[in-house]
C-alpha angles and dihedrals in degrees: 000000000000118000121223114244117249122254092258091049092050091048090052093049092049095050117095116261117252112260118229110220092206092055092052092047091052091047091052093048092051090049091049093047091048092048091049092048092052090048092050094049089051091050111076088190094070092047090050090051092049101042113015100036099055090048093050095043092046090050090051095044095044096051100026101052121056137146092198120111106205100170126024116201107211134168114225116207115199108185095184116025107225134154091258094050090046091052091051089050091050091049091054093044093049095059120085093228099068133067099195126201116185129211138154096227126054091212089073089068104038094088093047090050091050091047093050094246089118128040094204151353123232113199119199103193124226096253093050096118095039092054091046089050092052092047093244125137110282105197123201113210117225118198118192137171108256094196085086103042095181094054091043092053092049094049091050093049092047094051092045089051093049091046092051090047091053093049090051091050092048092052092047091050091050090051094246123130118257114262118258130044095223116069110188115212113201124208124190119206127213095002108039094165090057092226110168091204091069091067097029096058095055088046090050091051090055091053093045092049092047092053095043095046093051094044094050098060095032093054097043094055092042088051090055090056092046095050095042093238091120089079092063091046092050089051092063121091091245113134124222098263089051089049093052093046091050089055099042101049101062094039090049087058089050089050090053091052090051090051090050091053092047094050093047089052092047094050099036105032104029095028093227109171119239104212097163128073126274090237092058088049091051094047095050091045092050094052093046095046090054089054094048095045090047090052088051091052092047088054091051090060089066103028119065098174127067093231095054091041090053091048095050092045090055093049094045100042117019103039097046089045093049096050102030108035099078088246093122109355123054111244094207091064094053123097118266097257090053092048089052090051091050089063087071094054111096093201089065091068097040091049090054092045094050094046089051093047097047101039108023107021134230100347103173093195088065104030102046096054093041094050094042091052091048091052093048089050091051092052092046095049093044090053090051092049093049089052092051096044115097122192092215138073100251 
């Protein structure tokens, strides 16, 4: 037999249950994240930006940018053919670094050097063998195009190295001791093959992730304004932090996918070693992605069309990262004002962290400051974004 509840119990059951604000906040965040996830899955543009674009850009950067000179095209001028001059020609031709074209007159190569068909001209003078026979200095003239200082320096260094190697071989074949009592032995750490691709690819990943992260959040908010769906979103009781979290979480996952694609290309296609731990890579990527996504959200507070948002994102993310991250241009050689400006570029710290993780390993002296600065930047940009975000149409 069921007993009837007392008047106090019935009044308690009829009263509305107390509402937990934290539960409501969590419910709204879940709804916003789910809504943004569905919108992203229905939009092929976001998937292309997160999956196809990093693979395409890394392929272009990896194969298109290189500081390595594999074959140097030079013109060798032998004014007086002699056995010594012919031996020097053979020593140049037998190395895989030189594509040698021979002539008796330097004027035959001047037009090719000016047109860029040759990287340098090596002139062996007419009294070359006589001066060698007397034990005098027998200089070899090297002519390069100074309009490209990097290539000119490489050509000069390559020819000087070949010349010194030929002299050493000549002394050994003659039974004389090689000149010099001190023989320096160089050792290159972290990149013993001196392949520029090994430090260019991690730098490319940083630039790609910076561009993709800022584009993702900048475009999705601008798309809301263009399609008019922002009105329905602003009509919800969601607060500014909830709105920002709802936008960041799905795009953070897309950014992680883009990072995964980039790392897979670096390891499998370009054979860049990963000497650091996966945990360090995840921590650095998380800190940098939060900065990039926050910058994209900040852009969305001033740009309400996708075209303007994409242009601002390129100017604010890719260009500063390309010039002031140390990816291509050495920061130490820049003027002091530009070096000070580079301290505000997030890609500078991510480039340093990635190059360290890939080539050197978990070096705390590099990774801890870089990741800490990136986290501080993400907090600062997110606070600035929250202050500029208005949950109304004006």
